[in-house]
N, C-alpha and C positions, 0 to 999 in steps of 0.2 A: 843378343840376336842368335837364333838358331838357324843353321843353314842345311839345306838339302841339295843333293846333286841334281843337275840338269840330266834328263834321260839320254842326252847325246854324249855325255862325258865318257871318255875313254882314257885309261891310264896305262903307261908303259914306264914303270920306275918313276922318276921325277918329272916325266913329260906328260902334260895334260892336253887332250884334244877334245873340242866340242864347241857348243854355242851356235848362235846363228846371228851373223855369218860365222863360219868355221874359224876357230882360233886355235893356235898352238902356243902352249906356255910351258916353261921349264921352272921347277921349284928347287929350292935349296933343301938340304936335309931337314932343317928346322921347318921350312914351309910345309914339307910332306908330313912331318909329325902333327903340325897344327891342323892340316886338312883332314888327316885320318881321325883326329879327335872330334873335329866339327861334324864330319859325316857320321860319327858314332853318337852324336847327340850333345856334345859339349858346347857351351856357349862361346861366342867369340871373345867376350870379355872387353876389358878397357885398355889392354896393352897397345900402344901406338903402333908397333910393328905388326901385331896380329890384326888391328883394325885396317892398316894399309893393304896387307895381303888379302883379307876379306873383301875389301873395296875393289881390288884388282880382279878377283875371281868373280864378283858380282858384275862388274862392268863387262867382263868378257862373256857373261851368260853361262858359265860353267856351274854356278851354284845360285841358289835363290833363298831368300829369307822365309822362314816358317813363322807365321803369326800364331803362337801357341800360348803365350803368356800375356797377363794383363799388363798394359803399358801405361803411357802418360795420358792417353785419351780414352774416354768413355762415351756412353750414349749421350751424356749431357753436353758434350763438345760437338754435337752433330746436329744439323738441321736437314731434315728430309724435305726436298723440293719435288713436287708432283706436278708436271705440266700436263694438262688434259683438255680435251675438247669432246663433248658429247659422250662421256663415259662414267656416269655416276656410280655404276656398280663396281667398275674397276677401281675408282678412287676409294670407295668404301672397303674393298679387299685390301688395298695397299695400306690404308690407315689402320685396319685392324691387324696387319701383320707387322706394323712398326710401332706398336704401342709402348715399347720401352724407350723410344725417342720422344721426348717431350715437345721438342721444337719442330713443327711440321708446317709447311706452307704449301697450299694447293693453289695453283694459278690456273684459272679458267680462261682458256684461250678463245674467247669469243663464241661460246656455245650458244645456238639460237635460243635455247632455254637456259637461263642462268643456272649454274650448278649450286644447289644448296650447300652451305658449309664452305664454299671456296673462300680462301683467304684474300685473294686478289683476282681481279678480273680485267681482261681486255675487252673493250666494247666490240671490236671486230678481231677476227683471227689474224695474228701476226706471224704464226708459225711456231714450231717447237723450240727453235733457238731463242727467239724472243721471250717465250713464256719461261724458259729456264733462266734467262738473264733477269727477268723481272723477279723471279723467286729468289735467286741467290743474293741479289742486291739489296733484298729486304732482310737478309738473315744477319745474325750478329755472332754466330759461333765460329770457331776456327775451321771446322770441317763442313762441307756441304755434300749431302748424299742425293744424287738425282735418281729418282725411280719413275719410270713411265707408269701410266695407270694400267697397262696390260701385263705388268710383272707382279709376282708375288714372291718376296724374299722368304727363304727358310728361316726358322727360329735360329737366333744366334748367328746370322749371317755376317754381322759386324765383328764378331769375335776374333776371326782371323785376318780381318782387314785392318782395324784400328792399330794393332801393334806395329804394323809396318810403318806407320807414320812417326814412330819413335826415331827412325832414320830421317834427319832433316833434309836429306836429298830427295826423299820421295814426295812427289807432288800430287800423285793420283794413283789410286788402286781400284781395279775393276774385279768384280766376281765373275763366276761363270754363268751365263745366261742359257738355261736349257729350256727346250720346248715341253709344255705340259703334255703328258702322254694322252692319246686318244685311241679310238677304235678304228677310224678310217685309214685309207692308204696315205692321205695327205698328212695325217698326224703322225703316222709311222715314218714318213719321209722326213718330216721336220724333226722328229726325235733323232734320227740318223744324221741329218745333214742341215740342221737348222742354221740360218744365215748368221745369227748372233752367237752361236755356240762356238767358242774358240778352242774347244778341247780340254782334256784333263790335266794337261801339264803346265806348270807355272812358267812365267816368262817376263823378262823385261821387255816392254813394248818399244820397238824401234821401227822406223820406215824401212821397207825392204827386207825385214827379218821374218822369222817363222810367225810371230805375232806382231803384225805391223800396225794394228790399231785396236781399240776397244770401243764397244758401243756405249752411248750415253743413256741407253734404256736402264742401265744400272752402273753408276759410277760415283765414286767418292773422291773429292778433291779438296785441297787446301783453298780456303777462300781468298787468302792473300795472292795465291798463284792466279786464281781466276781474275782477280783485280788487275794484276800485273800484266796479263796478256789481253785483257779487254773482254773476257767472257767468250761466248759463241758468236760466230759470224751470222748476224741476223739476215743477211742477203741469201744465205744458203738454206734451202728447204730440206735438202737431203745431203748427207756427208758432212754435216756441220761438226759431228762429233770426231771424225777422223781429222778434220782440219784443226780442231782444238788440241787434240792430242799431239799432233806433229808440231804445232806452234810451241806447246809446253816443252817438248823434247829439244826444240831449237834453242830454247832459253837455258838448257842445262838441266832442267827438271827430269827426274826419273819417274816413269809411269810403269806400274806393275800390274800384271794379270795374275790374279789369286784364285784359281779354280776351287780351292777347299771351301770357299764361300760360294753359295749358289742361290740364284734367283730363278723362278720359273716363268717362262713367257708364254703368254696365250697366243697360239698360232692363228693365222688368217682362217676364217670359217669356210671359204670356198676357194677352188683352184684359180678362179678368175682374180679374186683379190690377192691370193698369194703371188700369182704371176705379175700382177700390177706392182706389188711391193718389190719384187726382184727387179722389175724394169725401172722403178724410180731409183733404186740403189745404183744401177748402171748409169743413169743420167747424171749422177754426182761426179763421175770420173772426170768429165771435162772441167768442171769448176775447180776440182782438186788439182788437176794438172796445171791449170793456169796459175793457181796459188802456190803449188809446190812443184816446180819443174824438176824432172828426173826422178820423181817419187811415184808416178802413176804410169805404169807400162804393162802391156800384156805379157812381156817376156823380157828378160835381161840376161844377155850372153857375155861370156868372157871371150876376148880375142884369142885367147890360148886354149879354148875349150877342147880342141882336138888332142892336145898334148897335156891337159890338165891331170888326167888320171895317172899316167906313168909318172909324171913329176911329183904328184902327191904321194904316191907309193914310195918313191925314192926318198922323199923328205921324211916320211914317217919312219922308214927303216933306218935312216941316218940318225933319227932321234929315239932309237930304242924299241920301235914297234916290230913285232915279228911280221913275216911276210903275209900270212894268212889275214890277220886283222887289218893290216894296212890295205890289202886288196879289197877287203869287205868295205872298209870305209870309202875308198875310191869308187867302188861299184854303186854304193848307196848314193853318192854324190852324183854320178852320172845318171842314175835312175831318177834322181830328183830333177835333173835337167830335162830328161825325156818327158817326165810328168808335167813339168811347167810348159813345155812346148805343146803337149797335147791339150792342156787346158787353155793355152792361148788360142789354139785353132778353134776349139769348141766355144769359148766365151767371147772371142772378139773377131777372129778372122774367117769364120765359116761362111759369110756371104761371099767373100772372095773366093773361097775354096769351091763354091758351087759352080763357078763360071767355067772351069776347065775339067776335063775328064781326070787328069792327073790330080787336080785339086780334090775332086770328089773321093778319089781313092784314099788320099791322105786324111780327109775328114772321116771316112769310115775307120781308118786306123786309129784316129784320135778318140773315137767313141768306144774303143776296146776297153779302157779302164772303167767306163760306166757300166759296161756289161759284166766285167769282173766283179764290181761292187754289188750289182744285183744278184749275181750268183753266190757271192760270198755271204751275203746277208739273207739270202733265200727269200727276197722280197717279192719277185715276180715281175711280170712285164709292165704292170701299171706303175710300180715303183720306178722301174727303168724309164718309162715315158716321163715321169715327173723329173727324174734326174736330168734328162736331155732338155725338157722344157725349162728348168732352172737356168741352164746356160743360155738358151735361146732368149729367154726373157731378159736376162741381164745384158747380153750382147746387144739386143735392140735398144736398151737404154743407152748404152755406151755410144752407139752410133748416132742416136738422136741427139744426145747431149753434146757430142762433138760437132754435129752440124749446126746445132743452135748457137754453140759458143765459138764457132768457126775456128776450131783447133784440131789438128790431127793427133795431138800428143798421146791421147789414150789409146790410139790405134796403132802406134809405132813401137817396134821393139827398141831396146837400148843396148849399147855396148857398155859393159861394166868398166870402170876405170882401173880396176885391179882384178885379181882372181878370186874375189869373194864369192 
């Protein structure tokens, strides 16, 4: 196993700080020597003490595995499952891009005109969760790679994913899902802020962390893990991938986001279809909140938020950090809290903010980060309009879903149980 540092990792002698949520660890001299070697490219090896330390650092989110060498699994151990409805061209593209995988199952989820070449077919549409379940339950390989018909994997996309499964704790690995570049403002917006694009940095996927879920548009899982958790929840039309990932994490399985592997996603062709997609994503919040209490919230605050920064500075200085970097870490954390609050206002609470004059002023302030994004990227007013419409569409879905499910949970802030 080769390791790389998380971008958040800060060091002060034997003290390490980083991860999501933020962790503080102190190493022995031997531990420091091992970490220095690993970050320089040395493999972890088989020594039990080294393996235990590597596991501790991985669990803290301070380092991540790099899938660079051929391991136990290859393409012959993978079945590609493509759930599809009314997209024969997309299926052809996916199959052409996965020719190195011999086991492939296409599940036609009730297309009005049966798709030629489909392996399995539902007489009526049962939804993507059911289509994926039908596919993986007919597979016999150890690993299942779900690919939607509107994604195209890059050549060699499995090369940095499959080695991660050499770690028996790893239950699932997801590549980065980027939007296919285009010429219009919607394509540019999706390239900048695609809903499925979780960024360039690797992560262990955990609820309420920097990467709290991964989409099933492209996701590789162990078949025995899918069997153990019962697969996707077929009652969910949206958010079923988030639910699956969280249930896997609850059983102790490790889910990893591996952006060195990339697939390209075909964006929605019109603004109306794009806004409808964001709205549907929002409607899933209520179902997820009912299934996973305390994991779906617009904002999560610490009771000690007003004193957290000075306390964090004192803690870091007591553990060997100089004043300047300690203050910088605390400032970044407080900036993160402010960003979270602004996002909660834009993506959930804006209908309430419109009711009062003071609320409208707060809403305008919450829109300031959107304006900064537009200025930073030099995208112009139409890009900014899409940025705002993104939040409004998602928020509409959250409110409608909450009313349908008769639950206020996705609308309410939470108090953190500790200062994470």
